[in-house]
C-alpha positions in Angstrom: 40.3 -144.4 -57.6 38.1 -147.2 -56.4 35.2 -145.7 -54.8 33.6 -142.7 -56.1 30.5 -142.0 -53.8 27.9 -143.1 -51.4 26.4 -146.3 -52.5 28.5 -146.0 -56.0 31.5 -147.9 -56.8 33.2 -147.0 -60.0 35.6 -150.0 -59.9 32.7 -152.5 -59.5 30.3 -150.8 -61.7 33.2 -151.1 -64.3 34.4 -154.5 -63.6 33.9 -157.1 -66.5 33.8 -154.4 -69.2 36.8 -155.8 -71.1 36.5 -153.4 -74.0 37.0 -150.5 -72.0 40.3 -151.9 -70.8 40.2 -149.9 -67.6 42.5 -152.1 -65.6 45.3 -152.7 -67.8 46.9 -154.9 -65.4 48.7 -153.6 -62.4 49.2 -150.0 -62.2 52.7 -148.6 -62.3 53.9 -145.4 -60.8 56.5 -143.5 -62.9 58.1 -140.1 -62.1 57.3 -137.6 -64.9 59.1 -133.9 -64.8 56.5 -131.5 -63.7 56.9 -129.4 -66.8 55.4 -132.1 -68.9 52.2 -132.3 -67.1 49.3 -130.0 -68.4 45.8 -129.2 -67.1 42.8 -130.7 -68.4 40.7 -128.0 -70.1 37.7 -129.6 -69.0 38.5 -128.7 -65.2 37.0 -125.4 -64.5 37.2 -125.7 -60.7 39.3 -122.9 -58.7 42.6 -124.1 -57.2 42.3 -122.9 -53.6 44.1 -123.6 -50.3 47.5 -124.1 -52.3 49.7 -122.9 -49.5 48.0 -125.2 -46.9 48.3 -128.0 -49.2 52.1 -127.1 -50.3 53.0 -127.1 -46.6 51.6 -130.5 -46.1 53.4 -132.0 -48.8 56.8 -130.4 -47.8 56.3 -131.9 -44.4 54.8 -135.4 -45.1 55.5 -135.8 -49.0 52.9 -136.4 -51.8 50.9 -139.4 -50.4 48.8 -139.8 -53.6 50.1 -139.9 -57.2 48.7 -138.0 -59.9 46.6 -139.7 -62.7 47.6 -138.7 -66.2 47.0 -139.7 -69.7 49.0 -139.0 -72.8 48.4 -135.8 -74.7 47.1 -136.8 -78.4 48.1 -133.3 -79.5 51.6 -133.0 -77.7 53.8 -136.5 -77.9 55.8 -136.7 -74.8 53.5 -134.6 -72.8 50.7 -135.6 -70.5 47.4 -134.3 -69.3 46.3 -134.5 -66.0 43.1 -136.6 -65.1 43.1 -136.1 -61.4 45.5 -134.1 -59.2 45.4 -130.5 -60.5 45.7 -129.2 -57.1 48.6 -131.4 -56.2 50.3 -130.3 -59.2 50.0 -126.8 -58.5 51.2 -127.1 -55.1 54.3 -129.1 -56.3 54.9 -126.3 -58.9 54.9 -123.8 -55.9 57.6 -125.7 -54.2 59.6 -126.1 -57.1 59.5 -122.5 -57.8 60.5 -121.9 -54.0 63.7 -124.0 -54.5 62.4 -127.2 -53.8 64.2 -129.1 -56.8 63.5 -132.5 -55.3 59.5 -131.9 -55.8 60.3 -131.6 -59.8 59.9 -135.3 -60.4 56.3 -136.1 -59.8 54.9 -139.6 -59.2 52.0 -140.3 -61.7 49.7 -143.3 -62.8 49.5 -143.5 -66.5 45.9 -144.4 -67.8 45.5 -146.6 -70.8 45.3 -144.5 -74.0 42.3 -146.6 -75.2 40.4 -145.9 -72.2 36.8 -144.1 -72.4 36.9 -140.3 -72.6 33.5 -140.4 -70.5 35.5 -142.3 -67.8 38.3 -139.8 -67.8 35.7 -137.0 -67.5 33.9 -139.1 -64.7 37.4 -139.4 -62.9 38.2 -135.6 -63.1 34.6 -134.8 -61.6 35.0 -137.5 -58.8 38.2 -136.1 -58.0 37.1 -132.5 -57.5 34.2 -133.6 -55.5 36.5 -134.6 -52.6 38.5 -131.4 -52.7 36.2 -128.6 -53.2 32.6 -127.5 -52.5 30.0 -126.8 -54.9 27.1 -124.3 -55.0 23.6 -125.6 -55.7 23.9 -124.4 -59.3 27.1 -126.1 -59.8 25.8 -129.3 -58.4 22.9 -128.8 -60.9 25.3 -128.6 -63.7 27.3 -131.4 -62.4 24.4 -133.8 -62.0 23.4 -132.9 -65.6 27.0 -133.6 -66.9 27.3 -136.8 -64.6 23.8 -138.1 -66.2 25.2 -137.7 -69.7 28.7 -139.4 -69.1 26.7 -142.6 -67.4 24.5 -142.7 -70.4 27.5 -142.6 -72.8 29.0 -145.6 -70.4 25.8 -147.4 -70.8 25.9 -147.0 -74.6 29.5 -148.3 -74.5 28.1 -151.5 -72.7 28.1 -150.6 -69.0 25.1 -151.8 -67.3 23.7 -149.9 -63.9 21.3 -151.3 -61.5 18.4 -149.5 -60.4 17.2 -145.9 -61.8 19.6 -143.8 -63.3 18.4 -141.0 -60.9 19.8 -142.9 -57.9 23.0 -143.6 -59.7 23.8 -139.9 -60.5 22.8 -138.9 -57.0 25.0 -141.4 -55.5 27.8 -140.5 -57.8 27.3 -136.6 -57.0 27.0 -137.3 -53.2 23.7 -135.6 -52.9 20.3 -136.8 -52.1 17.9 -138.2 -54.7 15.2 -135.7 -53.6 17.4 -132.9 -54.0 18.8 -134.0 -57.3 15.0 -133.9 -58.4 14.7 -130.4 -57.2 17.9 -129.4 -59.1 16.6 -131.1 -62.3 13.1 -129.0 -62.2 15.2 -125.8 -61.4 17.5 -126.5 -64.4 14.6 -127.4 -66.9 11.9 -125.0 -65.9 13.5 -121.7 -64.3 13.3 -118.7 -66.6 16.5 -117.2 -67.7 16.1 -114.0 -65.9 16.1 -116.0 -62.6 18.6 -118.8 -63.6 21.2 -116.0 -63.9 20.8 -115.2 -60.6 20.6 -118.9 -59.4 23.9 -119.6 -61.2 25.5 -116.7 -59.3 24.5 -118.1 -56.4 22.2 -115.0 -55.6 18.9 -117.0 -55.7 18.5 -119.6 -53.0 17.3 -123.1 -53.7 14.0 -122.6 -52.0 13.1 -119.7 -54.0 14.5 -121.0 -57.2 12.4 -124.3 -56.8 9.1 -122.6 -55.9 9.7 -120.2 -58.8 10.4 -123.2 -61.3 7.1 -124.7 -60.7 5.0 -121.6 -61.6 4.2 -120.9 -65.2 6.9 -119.4 -67.4 4.8 -116.4 -68.4 4.1 -115.8 -64.7 7.6 -116.2 -63.8 8.5 -113.5 -66.3 5.7 -111.3 -64.8 7.4 -111.6 -61.5 10.9 -110.7 -62.8 9.5 -107.5 -64.5 7.1 -106.7 -61.5 10.0 -107.0 -58.8 12.9 -105.1 -58.7 14.6 -108.0 -56.6 13.9 -111.7 -56.5 11.5 -112.8 -54.0 12.5 -114.6 -50.7 12.0 -118.3 -50.4 9.1 -118.0 -48.1 7.6 -115.3 -50.4 8.2 -117.6 -53.4 6.4 -120.5 -51.9 3.4 -118.3 -50.6 3.1 -116.9 -54.1 3.1 -120.5 -55.5 0.4 -121.6 -53.0 -1.9 -118.6 -53.8 -1.5 -119.2 -57.3 -2.4 -122.8 -57.0 -5.5 -121.4 -55.2 -6.6 -119.4 -58.0 -4.9 -116.0 -57.2 -3.8 -114.1 -60.5 -3.3 -110.6 -59.1 -5.7 -109.3 -61.7 -7.9 -107.0 -59.8 -11.7 -106.8 -61.1 -12.2 -103.5 -59.5 -13.4 -99.9 -60.5 -12.0 -96.6 -59.2 -14.4 -93.8 -57.8 -14.1 -92.1 -61.7 -15.5 -95.3 -63.2 -12.2 -96.6 -64.7 -11.1 -100.3 -64.2 -8.2 -100.7 -61.7 -4.8 -101.5 -63.4 -2.6 -102.0 -60.5 -2.4 -105.8 -60.8 1.5 -105.9 -60.7 1.5 -103.3 -58.0 -0.5 -105.6 -55.9 1.8 -108.5 -56.7 4.8 -106.4 -55.9 3.3 -105.3 -52.5 2.4 -108.9 -51.5 5.9 -110.0 -52.3 7.6 -107.3 -50.4 5.3 -107.5 -47.3 6.7 -108.6 -44.0 5.8 -112.0 -43.0 3.2 -111.0 -40.5 1.3 -108.8 -42.9 -1.9 -110.3 -44.7 -1.7 -110.5 -48.4 -4.0 -108.3 -50.6 -4.2 -110.2 -54.0 -5.7 -107.1 -55.6 -9.3 -108.3 -54.3 -9.8 -105.3 -52.1 -9.8 -101.6 -53.4 -7.3 -99.3 -51.5 -10.0 -96.9 -50.6 -11.5 -99.7 -48.3 -8.3 -101.7 -47.5 -7.9 -101.7 -43.7 -4.0 -102.0 -44.1 -4.2 -98.4 -45.8 -6.2 -97.0 -43.1 -4.1 -98.5 -40.4 -2.4 -96.1 -38.1 0.6 -98.5 -37.7 2.8 -99.6 -40.5 0.3 -98.8 -43.3 0.5 -100.3 -46.6 3.2 -98.3 -48.6 1.7 -99.5 -52.2 -1.7 -97.8 -51.8 -3.1 -95.8 -54.6 -2.6 -92.2 -54.8 -6.4 -91.8 -54.0 -6.0 -93.6 -50.8 -2.9 -91.5 -49.9 -4.8 -88.5 -50.4 -7.8 -89.6 -48.3 -5.3 -90.9 -45.7 -3.6 -87.4 -45.6 -6.5 -85.7 -45.4 -7.9 -87.8 -42.4 -4.4 -87.1 -40.5 -4.6 -83.5 -41.3 -7.9 -83.4 -39.6 -6.9 -85.5 -36.5 -3.9 -83.2 -36.1 -6.1 -80.1 -36.2 -8.5 -81.6 -33.5 -5.7 -82.6 -31.4 -4.1 -79.0 -32.0 -7.6 -77.5 -31.0 -7.8 -79.7 -27.8 -4.2 -78.6 -26.9 -5.2 -74.9 -27.5 -8.3 -75.3 -25.3 -6.4 -76.8 -22.2 -3.5 -74.1 -23.0 -6.0 -71.5 -22.7 -7.1 -72.6 -19.3 -3.4 -72.8 -18.1 -2.8 -69.4 -19.3 -5.9 -67.8 -17.6 -4.4 -69.6 -14.3 -1.0 -68.3 -15.1 -2.5 -64.5 -15.7 -4.0 -64.7 -12.0 -0.7 -66.1 -10.5 1.4 -63.4 -12.4 -1.0 -60.4 -11.1 -0.6 -61.9 -7.7 3.3 -62.0 -8.0 3.7 -58.7 -9.7 3.1 -56.3 -6.7 6.0 -58.2 -4.8 8.2 -57.9 -7.9 7.4 -53.9 -8.2 8.1 -53.6 -4.4 11.4 -55.4 -4.7 12.5 -52.8 -7.6 13.5 -55.9 -9.8 14.8 -55.1 -13.5 13.1 -56.4 -16.3 15.8 -59.2 -17.0 15.8 -60.5 -13.6 15.2 -64.3 -13.4 12.4 -65.7 -11.5 13.0 -69.3 -10.4 9.9 -71.2 -10.3 9.4 -75.1 -10.4 12.7 -76.0 -12.1 12.4 -73.2 -14.8 13.3 -69.4 -15.0 11.4 -66.5 -16.3 12.2 -63.1 -16.8 10.4 -60.2 -14.9 9.5 -59.0 -18.3 7.6 -62.3 -19.2 5.9 -62.0 -15.9 4.5 -58.5 -16.8 3.4 -59.7 -20.2 1.5 -62.7 -18.7 0.0 -60.3 -15.9 -1.2 -58.2 -19.0 -2.7 -61.4 -20.7 -0.1 -61.5 -23.4 0.6 -65.1 -24.5 1.8 -67.2 -27.2 0.2 -70.2 -28.8 -1.9 -71.8 -26.0 -1.4 -75.1 -27.6 2.3 -75.2 -26.4 1.3 -74.8 -22.7 0.9 -78.1 -20.8 0.5 -76.7 -17.4 0.0 -73.4 -15.5 3.2 -71.5 -14.4 4.0 -69.6 -11.4 1.7 -71.7 -9.3 1.7 -71.0 -5.6 3.4 -73.9 -3.8 5.5 -75.2 -6.7 8.5 -72.7 -6.1 11.4 -74.8 -5.4 13.5 -72.2 -4.5 11.4 -70.5 -2.0 13.9 -69.3 0.2 16.0 -67.7 -2.4 12.9 -66.0 -3.9 11.5 -64.9 -0.5 14.8 -63.0 -0.1 14.7 -61.7 -3.6 11.3 -60.5 -3.7 11.3 -59.5 0.2 8.2 -61.4 0.6 7.5 -64.4 3.1 7.7 -68.1 2.0 4.1 -68.4 3.0 3.2 -66.1 0.1 5.2 -68.3 -2.4 3.8 -71.5 -0.8 0.0 -69.9 -1.3 -0.7 -69.8 2.4 -1.3 -66.2 2.2 -2.0 -63.7 -0.5 -0.1 -60.9 1.8 3.5 -60.8 0.2 4.7 -58.6 2.9 6.7 -60.4 5.8 4.6 -60.9 9.1 4.5 -58.0 11.2 7.1 -57.9 14.0 9.7 -59.8 12.5 11.7 -56.9 11.6 10.9 -54.2 14.0 13.1 -50.9 14.2 14.6 -50.5 17.6 12.5 -48.3 20.1 13.7 -45.7 22.5 13.1 -46.7 26.3 11.2 -50.0 25.7 8.8 -51.4 28.1 9.9 -55.1 29.4 7.9 -58.2 30.1 8.6 -60.1 33.1 10.7 -62.3 31.0 13.0 -59.5 29.7 11.5 -59.0 26.3 10.0 -56.0 25.0 6.5 -55.2 25.2 4.5 -56.3 22.2 7.6 -57.6 20.5 8.1 -61.3 19.2 10.8 -63.2 21.0 13.7 -63.3 18.7 15.6 -66.5 18.3 18.3 -67.3 21.1 21.9 -65.7 20.5 23.0 -69.3 21.6 22.6 -72.5 19.8 22.6 -76.1 20.9 24.1 -79.0 19.3 22.5 -81.2 16.6 19.5 -83.2 17.7 20.1 -85.8 15.2 23.1 -87.5 16.5 25.3 -85.5 14.1 27.4 -83.6 17.0 28.9 -83.8 20.2 29.0 -81.6 22.9 31.3 -81.2 26.0 31.0 -82.4 29.3 31.4 -78.8 30.6 28.2 -77.1 31.4 27.4 -74.0 29.4 27.3 -70.6 30.7 24.2 -69.9 32.6 21.4 -68.1 30.7 18.0 -66.9 31.8 15.1 -69.0 31.1 12.8 -67.8 28.2 9.8 -68.6 26.3 10.4 -71.1 23.4 7.7 -71.8 20.9 7.2 -73.5 17.4 7.6 -70.6 14.8 5.9 -70.8 11.3 7.6 -71.4 8.4 7.3 -67.8 7.2 9.6 -66.5 9.8 13.3 -66.8 9.2 15.4 -68.7 11.3 18.4 -66.9 13.1 21.5 -67.0 11.3 24.1 -69.8 11.8 21.7 -71.2 14.6 20.6 -74.9 14.7 16.9 -75.3 14.8 14.6 -78.3 14.7 11.9 -78.4 12.0 8.6 -79.9 12.1 6.6 -81.8 9.3 3.3 -83.8 10.0 3.2 -87.2 7.9 0.9 -90.1 7.9 3.3 -91.8 9.7 3.7 -89.3 12.6 5.6 -86.0 13.0 9.2 -85.6 11.6 11.8 -83.6 13.0 15.2 -82.6 11.4 18.0 -80.7 12.9 19.5 -78.0 10.3 21.3 -74.8 10.4 20.0 -71.7 8.5 23.2 -70.2 6.9 23.3 -67.7 4.2 19.8 -68.1 3.0 20.2 -72.2 2.6 19.6 -74.7 5.1 22.5 -77.1 6.1 23.3 -80.1 7.9 24.8 -79.2 11.3 28.0 -80.8 10.2 28.2 -78.2 7.4 29.1 -80.5 4.7 26.0 -81.0 2.8 22.9 -78.8 2.0 19.5 -79.9 3.1 18.1 -79.6 -0.5 14.0 -79.9 -0.6 13.7 -79.7 3.0 9.9 -79.8 3.8 8.6 -78.4 7.3 5.6 -76.3 8.5 7.3 -75.2 11.8 10.8 -75.0 13.3 11.9 -74.3 17.0 15.4 -73.2 18.3 16.2 -75.6 21.2 17.3 -73.5 24.2 20.7 -74.2 25.8 20.7 -76.0 29.3 20.4 -73.7 32.2 22.8 -73.7 35.2 21.9 -76.2 37.8 19.3 -77.8 35.8 16.1 -75.9 37.1 13.0 -76.1 35.5 11.3 -72.8 35.1 7.4 -72.4 34.4 5.2 -69.6 33.7 1.9 -69.7 36.1 -1.1 -67.7 36.7 -2.1 -69.5 39.6 -1.1 -72.6 41.6 2.2 -74.0 42.4 4.5 -76.0 39.8 4.4 -79.9 40.0 7.6 -81.8 41.2 10.4 -82.0 38.5 9.7 -85.8 38.1 6.2 -84.8 36.7 6.6 -81.1 35.5 6.5 -81.7 31.8 3.2 -81.5 30.0 2.8 -83.7 27.1 2.0 -82.7 23.3 -1.4 -81.9 21.8 -4.5 -83.8 21.3 -6.3 -86.1 23.6 -3.5 -86.4 26.1 -3.1 -82.7 26.3 -6.9 -82.3 26.5 -6.9 -84.8 29.3 -4.0 -82.9 30.9 -5.9 -79.5 30.8 -9.0 -81.4 32.4 -7.0 -82.7 35.3 -5.5 -79.4 35.9 -8.7 -77.6 35.9 -9.8 -80.2 38.8 -6.8 -79.4 40.9 -7.9 -75.7 40.6 -4.6 -74.7 38.5 -4.8 -73.2 35.1 -1.6 -73.0 33.1 -1.0 -69.6 31.1 1.4 -71.1 28.6 3.9 -73.9 28.3 7.6 -73.0 28.5 10.0 -75.9 27.5 12.6 -76.4 30.0 15.5 -79.0 30.6 15.1 -81.5 33.2 17.8 -83.5 34.7 18.3 -87.2 34.2 16.7 -89.6 36.5 13.3 -87.9 35.9 10.7 -88.6 33.5 7.8 -86.9 31.7 4.5 -87.3 33.1 2.8 -88.9 30.0 4.3 -90.4 26.7 5.6 -87.3 24.4 8.5 -86.4 22.2 11.7 -85.0 23.9 15.1 -83.9 22.9 17.6 -85.6 25.2 21.5 -85.4 25.9 22.8 -88.9 26.4 26.1 -90.0 27.6 28.3 -92.8 26.0 31.4 -93.3 27.8 33.0 -89.7 27.8 30.8 -88.2 24.9 27.5 -86.6 25.4 25.4 -86.3 22.1 21.9 -84.9 21.6 19.3 -87.0 20.1 15.5 -86.7 19.4 13.7 -89.3 21.5 10.2 -90.6 22.4 8.9 -91.3 25.9 6.7 -94.2 25.8 5.5 -93.7 29.5 8.2 -96.0 30.8 11.6 -95.2 29.0 13.1 -93.2 26.2 13.0 -94.8 22.7 15.1 -94.1 19.6 12.5 -91.6 17.4 9.6 -93.5 16.1 11.8 -96.7 15.5 10.9 -98.2 19.1 14.5 -98.8 19.9 15.3 -98.6 23.4 18.1 -96.3 24.5 20.4 -97.7 26.9 23.0 -94.9 27.1 22.8 -92.8 30.3 20.4 -89.6 30.2 22.2 -86.5 31.3 19.2 -84.1 30.6 16.0 -83.8 28.8 13.3 -81.4 27.5 9.9 -82.1 26.3 8.9 -80.6 22.9 6.1 -78.1 23.2 2.7 -78.6 21.6 2.3 -78.0 17.8 -0.6 -76.2 16.3 -2.2 -78.6 13.7 -3.9 -76.2 11.6 -1.4 -74.4 9.2 -3.7 -71.5 8.5 -3.5 -70.6 12.2 -0.1 -70.3 12.6 1.1 -67.3 14.7 2.6 -64.7 12.6 1.9 -61.7 14.7 3.2 -60.3 17.9 0.9 -62.2 20.0 2.2 -64.7 22.2 1.4 -68.5 21.0 -0.8 -69.9 23.7 
């Protein structure tokens, strides 16, 4: 081995030292039986990676001979100077049947060679084969320094500082060697044991080693675990600034504070973002002990008791606030329960019947208790219950309670259905001119039309002729006809919204029958009449004559409707009521309005909600022009804006 490390040439350093006899002339390789080779007892390195090394030797052969010396205690045997792993790998091959590896090529050192030089060669050989921990490097550096001093005493001269020679020989930097030397010389045994077991990082060990010995022992006794590198460096910094973690404080009882080690432990265990205490502030006054988030876990018992008391007071105050708000909700619930109870009694519901309201279910017995003012802790009430207008299953509940949906929505306090919606048959009824009984509401049509939202198609065949009758918007409280397609109306900020649905078995479904119209919002509904035979419009007039078909349909309510009525008065014609009627294609409404139109696309005819802008039909409110052929159209009747004035009596809507 000629070169042992960065900047350190062993052969060059030993050249010219004749008395060491390091060269001994040309080195001769001789083959020695593997059974005669013994390991050096000073070699304490683990023999790792033997399988990989054995496979390499078996494939390529032994590329570097072993260096041995004669065993003075056993003539004829040899001690390995360098090559312990190679010898172990060869022994493994021999044990596996490789007899050709039993003779090992070796270089025999001069018996008179210095023992210090022999040990140096052993150390340098291990440096190239196995990694060293920081603790092992510290020991290795100390031993190399001793060996180099021995060689110096034997006559070898080394240029420069000895520390640089040791660092180069051990293949580590000079600053690191200086740190390892301080750790080796000044670290207390309590931490040196952890450092040698590689359980204490060099950063923490170096910072602790620069603290006084007594303070290191105090740290070891105060802490259950060794501090981290950053914590140890911060302790060293604070110590140099004068911190000693010996509080000069007095407790409220007059005794001196003796929690210095606790303060030290707290600072060493604190996270990096937390400020350090140092025992300079009493726990009763420390902000960290009063913090709501991540309070100090090392506060004294008095601070903990005060903190618990403050926390209990805050919880009690919060509970009282919840109770105050809850009592308000309970009073509201009592009013709502009293309002609902007559409908429950009228329906004769059992006590265990469930009332669905706003995604919750309540038994009739609960409703009775609430109506009587019997409640549990109000702190658990976060909102009023049974609030009118929040019944998500209004249709189901209206059928269960036998009341109108207007009652459930809070539009009326009379839970009974509007008069005239379910009249018993009368004998010899008087008929109006339109075929209805005197004083009776017009029932929904026996026939239904196709979907008005482009979900259905209808045939080219004309339906059977039906007599014209009055069609009007019905209030939400009235139940639509079973299995009939209706048009719902809902006013929004962006304009009215119309939807086509079918009322079937107490639920709204889309006309195709595949999906439920869950959460449908509307204020009124209208059953669209089927087209009459011959496409004749029919109007009910008190005076005057009907206009021509091309201008017979009035427009919706509002300014346009007012202007229309004004023009009618000037013409001497007064309208008793508006009757929607189907008009033939090729004609148009008098003014812009919403209409239902049957459009023809090839051989298919479909019904669509449209808007007439004064010139042509547009698709809903999107403004897209409709290019399909219009077969027939019907203007939608005016809608009453004030929901409170919706007609639920037997009187006609005018």
